[in-house]
All heavy atoms as a GROMACS GRO file, in nm:
protein
  578
    1LEU      N    1   0.082  -0.120   0.000
    1LEU     CA    2   0.000   0.000   0.000
    1LEU      C    3   0.085   0.126   0.000
    1LEU      O    4   0.045   0.227  -0.056
    1LEU     CB    5  -0.093   0.000   0.121
    1LEU     CG    6  -0.206  -0.102   0.118
    1LEU    CD1    7  -0.283  -0.100   0.248
    1LEU    CD2    8  -0.297  -0.082   0.002
    2THR      N    9   0.201   0.119   0.066
    2THR     CA   10   0.286   0.239   0.068
    2THR      C   11   0.334   0.274  -0.071
    2THR      O   12   0.343   0.392  -0.106
    2THR     CB   13   0.405   0.222   0.163
    2THR    OG1   14   0.480   0.107   0.123
    2THR    CG2   15   0.361   0.208   0.306
    3ALA      N   16   0.364   0.174  -0.153
    3ALA     CA   17   0.405   0.201  -0.290
    3ALA      C   18   0.290   0.259  -0.371
    3ALA      O   19   0.310   0.345  -0.456
    3ALA     CB   20   0.457   0.074  -0.356
    4TYR      N   21   0.169   0.215  -0.343
    4TYR     CA   22   0.051   0.262  -0.415
    4TYR      C   23   0.028   0.411  -0.395
    4TYR      O   24  -0.009   0.482  -0.486
    4TYR     CB   25  -0.072   0.182  -0.371
    4TYR     CG   26  -0.198   0.222  -0.445
    4TYR    CD1   27  -0.219   0.182  -0.576
    4TYR    CD2   28  -0.294   0.300  -0.382
    4TYR    CE1   29  -0.334   0.218  -0.644
    4TYR    CE2   30  -0.409   0.336  -0.449
    4TYR     CZ   31  -0.429   0.295  -0.580
    4TYR     OH   32  -0.542   0.331  -0.646
    5VAL      N   33   0.050   0.459  -0.273
    5VAL     CA   34   0.028   0.602  -0.245
    5VAL      C   35   0.156   0.684  -0.258
    5VAL      O   36   0.157   0.801  -0.228
    5VAL     CB   37  -0.036   0.624  -0.106
    5VAL    CG1   38  -0.173   0.565  -0.100
    5VAL    CG2   39   0.053   0.571   0.004
    6GLY      N   40   0.266   0.620  -0.304
    6GLY     CA   41   0.388   0.694  -0.331
    6GLY      C   42   0.479   0.713  -0.213
    6GLY      O   43   0.563   0.802  -0.213
    7LEU      N   44   0.466   0.632  -0.110
    7LEU     CA   45   0.555   0.640   0.005
    7LEU      C   46   0.660   0.530  -0.008
    7LEU      O   47   0.632   0.422  -0.058
    7LEU     CB   48   0.478   0.621   0.135
    7LEU     CG   49   0.365   0.720   0.160
    7LEU    CD1   50   0.288   0.679   0.285
    7LEU    CD2   51   0.418   0.860   0.176
    8SER      N   52   0.780   0.557   0.036
    8SER     CA   53   0.883   0.453   0.032
    8SER      C   54   0.935   0.429   0.173
    8SER      O   55   0.930   0.517   0.257
    8SER     CB   56   0.997   0.494  -0.060
    8SER     OG   57   1.061   0.611  -0.010
    9GLN      N   58   0.983   0.309   0.195
    9GLN     CA   59   1.032   0.270   0.327
    9GLN      C   60   1.170   0.209   0.311
    9GLN      O   61   1.196   0.136   0.216
    9GLN     CB   62   0.938   0.167   0.390
    9GLN     CG   63   0.799   0.215   0.409
    9GLN     CD   64   0.764   0.227   0.554
    9GLN    OE1   65   0.835   0.178   0.639
    9GLN    NE2   66   0.656   0.292   0.584
   10SER      N   67   1.260   0.237   0.404
   10SER     CA   68   1.388   0.169   0.403
   10SER      C   69   1.370   0.030   0.462
   10SER      O   70   1.270   0.000   0.527
   10SER     CB   71   1.490   0.249   0.484
   10SER     OG   72   1.460   0.241   0.622
   11SER      N   73   1.469  -0.055   0.443
   11SER     CA   74   1.458  -0.191   0.494
   11SER      C   75   1.454  -0.194   0.647
   11SER      O   76   1.397  -0.284   0.706
   11SER     CB   77   1.573  -0.277   0.442
   11SER     OG   78   1.697  -0.222   0.484
   12ASP      N   79   1.516  -0.095   0.714
   12ASP     CA   80   1.512  -0.089   0.860
   12ASP      C   81   1.371  -0.061   0.910
   12ASP      O   82   1.329  -0.111   1.013
   12ASP     CB   83   1.606   0.020   0.912
   12ASP     CG   84   1.752  -0.012   0.885
   12ASP    OD1   85   1.784  -0.131   0.866
   12ASP    OD2   86   1.832   0.083   0.881
   13GLN      N   87   1.297   0.021   0.838
   13GLN     CA   88   1.162   0.056   0.879
   13GLN      C   89   1.064  -0.056   0.852
   13GLN      O   90   0.959  -0.063   0.915
   13GLN     CB   91   1.115   0.182   0.806
   13GLN     CG   92   1.190   0.307   0.846
   13GLN     CD   93   1.151   0.426   0.760
   13GLN    OE1   94   1.115   0.409   0.644
   13GLN    NE2   95   1.159   0.544   0.816
   14ALA      N   96   1.094  -0.143   0.760
   14ALA     CA   97   1.001  -0.249   0.722
   14ALA      C   98   0.972  -0.344   0.836
   14ALA      O   99   0.862  -0.395   0.849
   14ALA     CB  100   1.055  -0.326   0.602
   15SER      N  101   1.069  -0.366   0.925
   15SER     CA  102   1.048  -0.458   1.036
   15SER      C  103   0.956  -0.399   1.143
   15SER      O  104   0.900  -0.472   1.223
   15SER     CB  105   1.181  -0.499   1.098
   15SER     OG  106   1.244  -0.385   1.153
   16ALA      N  107   0.940  -0.269   1.146
   16ALA     CA  108   0.854  -0.204   1.244
   16ALA      C  109   0.746  -0.123   1.175
   16ALA      O  110   0.715  -0.011   1.214
   16ALA     CB  111   0.938  -0.114   1.335
   17LEU      N  112   0.688  -0.178   1.070
   17LEU     CA  113   0.587  -0.108   0.992
   17LEU      C  114   0.465  -0.077   1.079
   17LEU      O  115   0.406  -0.166   1.137
   17LEU     CB  116   0.546  -0.194   0.872
   17LEU     CG  117   0.456  -0.128   0.770
   17LEU    CD1  118   0.523  -0.007   0.710
   17LEU    CD2  119   0.421  -0.227   0.662
   18ASN      N  120   0.431   0.050   1.086
   18ASN     CA  121   0.319   0.094   1.168
   18ASN      C  122   0.215   0.158   1.077
   18ASN      O  123   0.234   0.269   1.029
   18ASN     CB  124   0.366   0.193   1.274
   18ASN     CG  125   0.253   0.242   1.362
   18ASN    OD1  126   0.138   0.204   1.344
   18ASN    ND2  127   0.287   0.326   1.456
   19PHE      N  128   0.106   0.088   1.054
   19PHE     CA  129  -0.002   0.139   0.970
   19PHE      C  130  -0.133   0.141   1.049
   19PHE      O  131  -0.241   0.142   0.990
   19PHE     CB  132  -0.016   0.054   0.843
   19PHE     CG  133  -0.036  -0.093   0.869
   19PHE    CD1  134  -0.162  -0.145   0.884
   19PHE    CD2  135   0.073  -0.177   0.880
   19PHE    CE1  136  -0.181  -0.280   0.911
   19PHE    CE2  137   0.056  -0.312   0.905
   19PHE     CZ  138  -0.071  -0.364   0.921
   20TRP      N  139  -0.121   0.147   1.181
   20TRP     CA  140  -0.241   0.139   1.264
   20TRP      C  141  -0.339   0.252   1.236
   20TRP      O  142  -0.460   0.231   1.231
   20TRP     CB  143  -0.205   0.136   1.413
   20TRP     CG  144  -0.327   0.136   1.498
   20TRP    CD1  145  -0.366   0.232   1.585
   20TRP    CD2  146  -0.429   0.036   1.501
   20TRP    NE1  147  -0.487   0.199   1.642
   20TRP    CE2  148  -0.528   0.078   1.591
   20TRP    CE3  149  -0.448  -0.084   1.435
   20TRP    CZ2  150  -0.642   0.004   1.618
   20TRP    CZ3  151  -0.562  -0.158   1.462
   20TRP    CH2  152  -0.657  -0.114   1.552
   21SER      N  153  -0.291   0.373   1.215
   21SER     CA  154  -0.383   0.485   1.191
   21SER      C  155  -0.466   0.461   1.065
   21SER      O  156  -0.584   0.496   1.059
   21SER     CB  157  -0.307   0.617   1.182
   21SER     OG  158  -0.215   0.615   1.075
   22VAL      N  159  -0.406   0.400   0.964
   22VAL     CA  160  -0.478   0.367   0.841
   22VAL      C  161  -0.576   0.252   0.865
   22VAL      O  162  -0.693   0.259   0.827
   22VAL     CB  163  -0.380   0.332   0.727
   22VAL    CG1  164  -0.455   0.286   0.604
   22VAL    CG2  165  -0.291   0.450   0.695
   23ALA      N  166  -0.528   0.146   0.928
   23ALA     CA  167  -0.612   0.029   0.953
   23ALA      C  168  -0.733   0.067   1.038
   23ALA      O  169  -0.845   0.022   1.013
   23ALA     CB  170  -0.532  -0.081   1.021
   24ALA      N  171  -0.712   0.151   1.137
   24ALA     CA  172  -0.822   0.190   1.227
   24ALA      C  173  -0.930   0.268   1.152
   24ALA      O  174  -1.048   0.258   1.186
   24ALA     CB  175  -0.767   0.273   1.342
   25LYS      N  176  -0.892   0.344   1.050
   25LYS     CA  177  -0.991   0.422   0.973
   25LYS      C  178  -1.082   0.332   0.891
   25LYS      O  179  -1.195   0.368   0.862
   25LYS     CB  180  -0.920   0.521   0.880
   25LYS     CG  181  -0.860   0.638   0.952
   25LYS     CD  182  -0.796   0.734   0.856
   25LYS     CE  183  -0.732   0.848   0.935
   25LYS     NZ  184  -0.668   0.945   0.845
   26PHE      N  185  -1.032   0.215   0.852
   26PHE     CA  186  -1.109   0.125   0.766
   26PHE      C  187  -1.170   0.008   0.843
   26PHE      O  188  -1.230  -0.080   0.783
   26PHE     CB  189  -1.020   0.071   0.653
   26PHE     CG  190  -0.984   0.175   0.552
   26PHE    CD1  191  -0.866   0.246   0.560
   26PHE    CD2  192  -1.071   0.204   0.447
   26PHE    CE1  193  -0.834   0.343   0.467
   26PHE    CE2  194  -1.040   0.300   0.353
   26PHE     CZ  195  -0.921   0.371   0.363
   27THR      N  196  -1.154   0.007   0.974
   27THR     CA  197  -1.201  -0.104   1.056
   27THR      C  198  -1.318  -0.059   1.141
   27THR      O  199  -1.321   0.052   1.193
   27THR     CB  200  -1.086  -0.153   1.148
   27THR    OG1  201  -0.973  -0.186   1.065
   27THR    CG2  202  -1.125  -0.275   1.227
   28HIS      N  203  -1.416  -0.148   1.158
   28HIS     CA  204  -1.533  -0.119   1.239
   28HIS      C  205  -1.490  -0.085   1.382
   28HIS      O  206  -1.397  -0.144   1.437
   28HIS     CB  207  -1.627  -0.240   1.240
   28HIS     CG  208  -1.761  -0.210   1.296
   28HIS    ND1  209  -1.787  -0.214   1.431
   28HIS    CD2  210  -1.877  -0.173   1.237
   28HIS    CE1  211  -1.913  -0.182   1.453
   28HIS    NE2  212  -1.970  -0.156   1.335
   29GLY      N  213  -1.558   0.009   1.443
   29GLY     CA  214  -1.524   0.056   1.577
   29GLY      C  215  -1.521  -0.054   1.682
   29GLY      O  216  -1.437  -0.051   1.773
   30ASP      N  217  -1.611  -0.152   1.672
   30ASP     CA  218  -1.612  -0.262   1.768
   30ASP      C  219  -1.485  -0.345   1.758
   30ASP      O  220  -1.432  -0.392   1.860
   30ASP     CB  221  -1.734  -0.352   1.746
   30ASP     CG  222  -1.864  -0.284   1.784
   30ASP    OD1  223  -1.861  -0.182   1.857
   30ASP    OD2  224  -1.970  -0.334   1.741
   31VAL      N  225  -1.435  -0.363   1.639
   31VAL     CA  226  -1.312  -0.440   1.619
   31VAL      C  227  -1.192  -0.362   1.674
   31VAL      O  228  -1.105  -0.419   1.740
   31VAL     CB  229  -1.291  -0.475   1.470
   31VAL    CG1  230  -1.159  -0.547   1.448
   31VAL    CG2  231  -1.407  -0.559   1.419
   32VAL      N  232  -1.190  -0.232   1.651
   32VAL     CA  233  -1.083  -0.148   1.706
   32VAL      C  234  -1.084  -0.156   1.858
   32VAL      O  235  -0.978  -0.174   1.921
   32VAL     CB  236  -1.097  -0.001   1.658
   32VAL    CG1  237  -0.998   0.089   1.729
   32VAL    CG2  238  -1.079   0.008   1.507
   33THR      N  239  -1.201  -0.147   1.919
   33THR     CA  240  -1.214  -0.158   2.064
   33THR      C  241  -1.166  -0.294   2.113
   33THR      O  242  -1.095  -0.303   2.213
   33THR     CB  243  -1.360  -0.134   2.107
   33THR    OG1  244  -1.400  -0.005   2.063
   33THR    CG2  245  -1.375  -0.144   2.258
   34GLN      N  246  -1.203  -0.399   2.041
   34GLN     CA  247  -1.162  -0.534   2.076
   34GLN      C  248  -1.009  -0.546   2.073
   34GLN      O  249  -0.948  -0.602   2.166
   34GLN     CB  250  -1.224  -0.634   1.980
   34GLN     CG  251  -1.179  -0.777   2.000
   34GLN     CD  252  -1.228  -0.870   1.889
   34GLN    OE1  253  -1.290  -0.825   1.792
   34GLN    NE2  254  -1.199  -0.997   1.902
   35LEU      N  255  -0.947  -0.494   1.969
   35LEU     CA  256  -0.802  -0.503   1.958
   35LEU      C  257  -0.732  -0.420   2.065
   35LEU      O  258  -0.633  -0.464   2.124
   35LEU     CB  259  -0.756  -0.457   1.819
   35LEU     CG  260  -0.790  -0.551   1.704
   35LEU    CD1  261  -0.763  -0.484   1.569
   35LEU    CD2  262  -0.713  -0.681   1.715
   36LYS      N  263  -0.783  -0.301   2.093
   36LYS     CA  264  -0.721  -0.216   2.194
   36LYS      C  265  -0.737  -0.270   2.335
   36LYS      O  266  -0.662  -0.234   2.424
   36LYS     CB  267  -0.777  -0.074   2.185
   36LYS     CG  268  -0.724   0.002   2.066
   36LYS     CD  269  -0.768   0.147   2.070
   36LYS     CE  270  -0.700   0.225   1.960
   36LYS     NZ  271  -0.730   0.368   1.968
   37SER      N  272  -0.835  -0.358   2.355
   37SER     CA  273  -0.857  -0.414   2.489
   37SER      C  274  -0.768  -0.534   2.518
   37SER      O  275  -0.767  -0.584   2.631
   37SER     CB  276  -1.004  -0.452   2.506
   37SER     OG  277  -1.035  -0.565   2.425
   38LEU      N  278  -0.693  -0.581   2.419
   38LEU     CA  279  -0.604  -0.694   2.440
   38LEU      C  280  -0.488  -0.651   2.530
   38LEU      O  281  -0.410  -0.563   2.494
   38LEU     CB  282  -0.552  -0.747   2.306
   38LEU     CG  283  -0.658  -0.803   2.212
   38LEU    CD1  284  -0.596  -0.835   2.076
   38LEU    CD2  285  -0.722  -0.928   2.271
   39ALA      N  286  -0.476  -0.714   2.645
   39ALA     CA  287  -0.376  -0.674   2.745
   39ALA      C  288  -0.233  -0.695   2.697
   39ALA      O  289  -0.142  -0.621   2.736
   39ALA     CB  290  -0.399  -0.751   2.875
   40GLN      N  291  -0.210  -0.795   2.613
   40GLN     CA  292  -0.074  -0.826   2.570
   40GLN      C  293  -0.024  -0.736   2.457
   40GLN      O  294   0.093  -0.741   2.421
   40GLN     CB  295  -0.062  -0.974   2.530
   40GLN     CG  296  -0.140  -1.013   2.407
   40GLN     CD  297  -0.284  -1.053   2.435
   40GLN    OE1  298  -0.346  -1.008   2.529
   40GLN    NE2  299  -0.338  -1.139   2.350
   41ILE      N  300  -0.110  -0.650   2.402
   41ILE     CA  301  -0.072  -0.559   2.294
   41ILE      C  302  -0.042  -0.422   2.356
   41ILE      O  303  -0.130  -0.359   2.414
   41ILE     CB  304  -0.183  -0.544   2.189
   41ILE    CG1  305  -0.230  -0.680   2.138
   41ILE    CG2  306  -0.138  -0.454   2.076
   41ILE    CD1  307  -0.130  -0.756   2.058
   42ALA      N  308   0.084  -0.376   2.341
   42ALA     CA  309   0.124  -0.251   2.407
   42ALA      C  310   0.166  -0.141   2.310
   42ALA      O  311   0.183  -0.027   2.350
   42ALA     CB  312   0.238  -0.278   2.504
   43THR      N  313   0.182  -0.174   2.180
   43THR     CA  314   0.231  -0.075   2.084
   43THR      C  315   0.141  -0.073   1.961
   43THR      O  316   0.063  -0.165   1.938
   43THR     CB  317   0.374  -0.107   2.039
   43THR    OG1  318   0.373  -0.231   1.966
   43THR    CG2  319   0.470  -0.117   2.157
   44ASP      N  320   0.157   0.032   1.882
   44ASP     CA  321   0.083   0.040   1.756
   44ASP      C  322   0.126  -0.069   1.658
   44ASP      O  323   0.046  -0.121   1.582
   44ASP     CB  324   0.100   0.177   1.692
   44ASP     CG  325   0.015   0.284   1.759
   44ASP    OD1  326  -0.072   0.248   1.842
   44ASP    OD2  327   0.035   0.403   1.729
   45VAL      N  328   0.254  -0.104   1.660
   45VAL     CA  329   0.301  -0.213   1.574
   45VAL      C  330   0.234  -0.343   1.616
   45VAL      O  331   0.193  -0.424   1.531
   45VAL     CB  332   0.455  -0.225   1.578
   45VAL    CG1  333   0.503  -0.348   1.503
   45VAL    CG2  334   0.521  -0.100   1.521
   46GLY      N  335   0.219  -0.364   1.745
   46GLY     CA  336   0.148  -0.482   1.795
   46GLY      C  337   0.002  -0.482   1.752
   46GLY      O  338  -0.053  -0.587   1.716
   47LEU      N  339  -0.060  -0.365   1.753
   47LEU     CA  340  -0.198  -0.354   1.705
   47LEU      C  341  -0.206  -0.387   1.556
   47LEU      O  342  -0.300  -0.454   1.512
   47LEU     CB  343  -0.252  -0.213   1.730
   47LEU     CG  344  -0.291  -0.181   1.872
   47LEU    CD1  345  -0.317  -0.030   1.888
   47LEU    CD2  346  -0.413  -0.260   1.915
   48CYS      N  347  -0.106  -0.343   1.478
   48CYS     CA  348  -0.103  -0.376   1.335
   48CYS      C  349  -0.094  -0.526   1.314
   48CYS      O  350  -0.168  -0.582   1.232
   48CYS     CB  351   0.017  -0.308   1.268
   48CYS     SG  352   0.008  -0.130   1.262
   49ARG      N  353  -0.008  -0.590   1.388
   49ARG     CA  354   0.008  -0.735   1.374
   49ARG      C  355  -0.118  -0.810   1.415
   49ARG      O  356  -0.160  -0.904   1.348
   49ARG     CB  357   0.128  -0.782   1.456
   49ARG     CG  358   0.259  -0.732   1.402
   49ARG     CD  359   0.374  -0.768   1.491
   49ARG     NE  360   0.499  -0.718   1.434
   49ARG     CZ  361   0.613  -0.719   1.498
   49ARG    NH1  362   0.621  -0.768   1.621
   49ARG    NH2  363   0.722  -0.672   1.439
   50ALA      N  364  -0.180  -0.765   1.524
   50ALA     CA  365  -0.305  -0.828   1.570
   50ALA      C  366  -0.416  -0.805   1.467
   50ALA      O  367  -0.497  -0.895   1.442
   50ALA     CB  368  -0.345  -0.772   1.707
   51TRP      N  369  -0.420  -0.687   1.408
   51TRP     CA  370  -0.520  -0.656   1.307
   51TRP      C  371  -0.505  -0.747   1.186
   51TRP      O  372  -0.603  -0.799   1.134
   51TRP     CB  373  -0.508  -0.509   1.266
   51TRP     CG  374  -0.604  -0.466   1.160
   51TRP    CD1  375  -0.733  -0.425   1.178
   51TRP    CD2  376  -0.580  -0.462   1.018
   51TRP    NE1  377  -0.790  -0.395   1.056
   51TRP    CE2  378  -0.698  -0.417   0.956
   51TRP    CE3  379  -0.469  -0.491   0.939
   51TRP    CZ2  380  -0.708  -0.400   0.819
   51TRP    CZ3  381  -0.480  -0.474   0.802
   51TRP    CH2  382  -0.598  -0.430   0.743
   52VAL      N  383  -0.381  -0.767   1.142
   52VAL     CA  384  -0.356  -0.856   1.027
   52VAL      C  385  -0.401  -0.998   1.060
   52VAL      O  386  -0.470  -1.062   0.980
   52VAL     CB  387  -0.206  -0.854   0.987
   52VAL    CG1  388  -0.174  -0.968   0.890
   52VAL    CG2  389  -0.169  -0.720   0.926
   53ARG      N  390  -0.364  -1.048   1.177
   53ARG     CA  391  -0.406  -1.183   1.216
   53ARG      C  392  -0.558  -1.195   1.220
   53ARG      O  393  -0.615  -1.291   1.169
   53ARG     CB  394  -0.347  -1.221   1.352
   53ARG     CG  395  -0.200  -1.254   1.348
   53ARG     CD  396  -0.150  -1.314   1.478
   53ARG     NE  397  -0.169  -1.227   1.592
   53ARG     CZ  398  -0.081  -1.138   1.634
   53ARG    NH1  399   0.034  -1.123   1.571
   53ARG    NH2  400  -0.104  -1.062   1.740
   54LEU      N  401  -0.624  -1.097   1.278
   54LEU     CA  402  -0.770  -1.100   1.288
   54LEU      C  403  -0.834  -1.093   1.150
   54LEU      O  404  -0.927  -1.168   1.121
   54LEU     CB  405  -0.818  -0.984   1.376
   54LEU     CG  406  -0.967  -0.980   1.408
   54LEU    CD1  407  -1.004  -1.100   1.496
   54LEU    CD2  408  -1.002  -0.851   1.477
   55ALA      N  409  -0.784  -1.004   1.064
   55ALA     CA  410  -0.840  -0.990   0.930
   55ALA      C  411  -0.823  -1.119   0.849
   55ALA      O  412  -0.914  -1.160   0.777
   55ALA     CB  413  -0.775  -0.873   0.857
   56LEU      N  414  -0.708  -1.182   0.862
   56LEU     CA  415  -0.685  -1.309   0.791
   56LEU      C  416  -0.772  -1.421   0.846
   56LEU      O  417  -0.833  -1.497   0.771
   56LEU     CB  418  -0.537  -1.348   0.797
   56LEU     CG  419  -0.442  -1.261   0.715
   56LEU    CD1  420  -0.298  -1.297   0.746
   56LEU    CD2  421  -0.471  -1.273   0.567
   57ASN      N  422  -0.778  -1.431   0.979
   57ASN     CA  423  -0.858  -1.537   1.042
   57ASN      C  424  -1.007  -1.523   1.012
   57ASN      O  425  -1.077  -1.622   0.997
   57ASN     CB  426  -0.836  -1.540   1.193
   57ASN     CG  427  -0.701  -1.596   1.230
   57ASN    OD1  428  -0.639  -1.669   1.154
   57ASN    ND2  429  -0.653  -1.558   1.348
   58ASP      N  430  -1.055  -1.399   1.005
   58ASP     CA  431  -1.198  -1.376   0.979
   58ASP      C  432  -1.230  -1.370   0.830
   58ASP      O  433  -1.346  -1.353   0.791
   58ASP     CB  434  -1.243  -1.245   1.045
   58ASP     CG  435  -1.246  -1.254   1.197
   58ASP    OD1  436  -1.237  -1.367   1.250
   58ASP    OD2  437  -1.257  -1.148   1.262
   59GLY      N  438  -1.128  -1.382   0.745
   59GLY     CA  439  -1.150  -1.379   0.601
   59GLY      C  440  -1.188  -1.241   0.548
   59GLY      O  441  -1.259  -1.231   0.448
   60LEU      N  442  -1.142  -1.136   0.614
   60LEU     CA  443  -1.179  -1.000   0.578
   60LEU      C  444  -1.068  -0.919   0.512
   60LEU      O  445  -1.089  -0.803   0.474
   60LEU     CB  446  -1.229  -0.924   0.700
   60LEU     CG  447  -1.357  -0.978   0.764
   60LEU    CD1  448  -1.384  -0.906   0.896
   60LEU    CD2  449  -1.472  -0.961   0.669
   61MET      N  450  -0.951  -0.978   0.498
   61MET     CA  451  -0.837  -0.903   0.445
   61MET      C  452  -0.866  -0.850   0.304
   61MET      O  453  -0.836  -0.734   0.274
   61MET     CB  454  -0.711  -0.988   0.444
   61MET     CG  455  -0.588  -0.912   0.399
   61MET     SD  456  -0.548  -0.768   0.502
   61MET     CE  457  -0.474  -0.848   0.642
   62GLU      N  458  -0.924  -0.931   0.218
   62GLU     CA  459  -0.955  -0.886   0.082
   62GLU      C  460  -1.050  -0.767   0.085
   62GLU      O  461  -1.032  -0.669   0.012
   62GLU     CB  462  -1.016  -1.000   0.002
   62GLU     CG  463  -1.049  -0.960  -0.141
   62GLU     CD  464  -1.114  -1.073  -0.221
   62GLU    OE1  465  -1.138  -1.181  -0.166
   62GLU    OE2  466  -1.141  -1.049  -0.339
   63SER      N  467  -1.149  -0.772   0.171
   63SER     CA  468  -1.245  -0.663   0.183
   63SER      C  469  -1.177  -0.535   0.232
   63SER      O  470  -1.203  -0.426   0.179
   63SER     CB  471  -1.357  -0.702   0.279
   63SER     OG  472  -1.445  -0.596   0.299
   64TYR      N  473  -1.090  -0.546   0.333
   64TYR     CA  474  -1.018  -0.430   0.384
   64TYR      C  475  -0.930  -0.370   0.274
   64TYR      O  476  -0.929  -0.248   0.255
   64TYR     CB  477  -0.931  -0.467   0.504
   64TYR     CG  478  -1.006  -0.486   0.633
   64TYR    CD1  479  -0.978  -0.593   0.716
   64TYR    CD2  480  -1.103  -0.395   0.675
   64TYR    CE1  481  -1.046  -0.610   0.836
   64TYR    CE2  482  -1.171  -0.411   0.793
   64TYR     CZ  483  -1.141  -0.519   0.874
   64TYR     OH  484  -1.208  -0.536   0.993
   65LEU      N  485  -0.854  -0.454   0.205
   65LEU     CA  486  -0.766  -0.403   0.101
   65LEU      C  487  -0.843  -0.338  -0.013
   65LEU      O  488  -0.803  -0.234  -0.064
   65LEU     CB  489  -0.675  -0.516   0.049
   65LEU     CG  490  -0.572  -0.566   0.148
   65LEU    CD1  491  -0.496  -0.684   0.090
   65LEU    CD2  492  -0.478  -0.456   0.191
   66HIS      N  493  -0.955  -0.397  -0.050
   66HIS     CA  494  -1.038  -0.337  -0.155
   66HIS      C  495  -1.088  -0.200  -0.110
   66HIS      O  496  -1.083  -0.103  -0.187
   66HIS     CB  497  -1.155  -0.428  -0.189
   66HIS     CG  498  -1.248  -0.369  -0.289
   66HIS    ND1  499  -1.215  -0.357  -0.422
   66HIS    CD2  500  -1.372  -0.315  -0.276
   66HIS    CE1  501  -1.314  -0.299  -0.486
   66HIS    NE2  502  -1.410  -0.272  -0.399
   67SER      N  503  -1.135  -0.190   0.012
   67SER     CA  504  -1.183  -0.061   0.065
   67SER      C  505  -1.074   0.043   0.065
   67SER      O  506  -1.098   0.160   0.032
   67SER     CB  507  -1.235  -0.079   0.207
   67SER     OG  508  -1.346  -0.163   0.210
   68MET      N  509  -0.953   0.002   0.098
   68MET     CA  510  -0.840   0.096   0.101
   68MET      C  511  -0.802   0.143  -0.038
   68MET      O  512  -0.776   0.261  -0.060
   68MET     CB  513  -0.720   0.032   0.170
   68MET     CG  514  -0.738   0.010   0.316
   68MET     SD  515  -0.596  -0.077   0.384
   68MET     CE  516  -0.655  -0.108   0.551
   69VAL      N  517  -0.797   0.053  -0.133
   69VAL     CA  518  -0.757   0.088  -0.269
   69VAL      C  519  -0.861   0.177  -0.336
   69VAL      O  520  -0.826   0.271  -0.408
   69VAL     CB  521  -0.732  -0.041  -0.352
   69VAL    CG1  522  -0.714  -0.008  -0.499
   69VAL    CG2  523  -0.608  -0.113  -0.299
   70VAL      N  524  -0.987   0.152  -0.308
   70VAL     CA  525  -1.096   0.230  -0.369
   70VAL      C  526  -1.099   0.372  -0.311
   70VAL      O  527  -1.124   0.469  -0.382
   70VAL     CB  528  -1.231   0.160  -0.348
   70VAL    CG1  529  -1.347   0.249  -0.385
   70VAL    CG2  530  -1.236   0.032  -0.430
   71ASP      N  531  -1.071   0.387  -0.182
   71ASP     CA  532  -1.080   0.517  -0.115
   71ASP      C  533  -0.939   0.580  -0.105
   71ASP      O  534  -0.882   0.590   0.002
   71ASP     CB  535  -1.142   0.500   0.023
   71ASP     CG  536  -1.182   0.632   0.087
   71ASP    OD1  537  -1.151   0.738   0.030
   71ASP    OD2  538  -1.244   0.628   0.194
   72VAL      N  539  -0.887   0.623  -0.216
   72VAL     CA  540  -0.751   0.677  -0.223
   72VAL      C  541  -0.737   0.803  -0.138
   72VAL      O  542  -0.633   0.825  -0.074
   72VAL     CB  543  -0.711   0.705  -0.370
   72VAL    CG1  544  -0.573   0.769  -0.377
   72VAL    CG2  545  -0.716   0.579  -0.450
   73LYS      N  546  -0.839   0.886  -0.132
   73LYS     CA  547  -0.833   1.010  -0.056
   73LYS      C  548  -0.806   0.981   0.092
   73LYS      O  549  -0.718   1.042   0.153
   73LYS     CB  550  -0.964   1.087  -0.072
   73LYS     CG  551  -0.962   1.221  -0.001
   73LYS     CD  552  -1.092   1.296  -0.024
   73LYS     CE  553  -1.090   1.427   0.052
   73LYS     NZ  554  -1.216   1.501   0.034
   74THR      N  555  -0.879   0.887   0.150
   74THR     CA  556  -0.858   0.851   0.290
   74THR      C  557  -0.723   0.783   0.307
   74THR      O  558  -0.654   0.805   0.407
   74THR     CB  559  -0.972   0.760   0.341
   74THR    OG1  560  -1.095   0.829   0.326
   74THR    CG2  561  -0.952   0.722   0.485
   75LEU      N  562  -0.684   0.701   0.212
   75LEU     CA  563  -0.559   0.629   0.221
   75LEU      C  564  -0.439   0.725   0.223
   75LEU      O  565  -0.344   0.702   0.297
   75LEU     CB  566  -0.545   0.533   0.104
   75LEU     CG  567  -0.430   0.433   0.109
   75LEU    CD1  568  -0.442   0.345   0.233
   75LEU    CD2  569  -0.430   0.347  -0.016
   76LYS      N  570  -0.446   0.831   0.146
   76LYS     CA  571  -0.336   0.929   0.146
   76LYS      C  572  -0.334   1.005   0.276
   76LYS      O  573  -0.236   1.046   0.326
   76LYS     CB  574  -0.348   1.024   0.028
   76LYS     CG  575  -0.308   0.959  -0.101
   76LYS     CD  576  -0.311   1.058  -0.213
   76LYS     CE  577  -0.266   0.987  -0.342
   76LYS     NZ  578  -0.256   1.078  -0.454
   0.00000   0.00000   0.00000
C-alpha cells in the first residue's frame, strides 16, 4: 500500500511497519475496541500485527484491502 500512495520505506523501517492509523480508519469501531482491549498488545506495531491476524482469520483481508484501494483520498 505504501508504494501505491507513493511512500517509500527503508529496509530498517520495514520490520517495524506501523499502519495502525490507516487500519483503524477502515475497521469497524467494535473491532478497534476489541483489539485495543487486548492486554498483551502494548504498541501500535502490535496492534497492526493483531489486526492482520484478525483480518486473515476472519476472512476480511480482501475486503479491507479493496476498501483501502478504492478510497484513495482517505488512504493518502
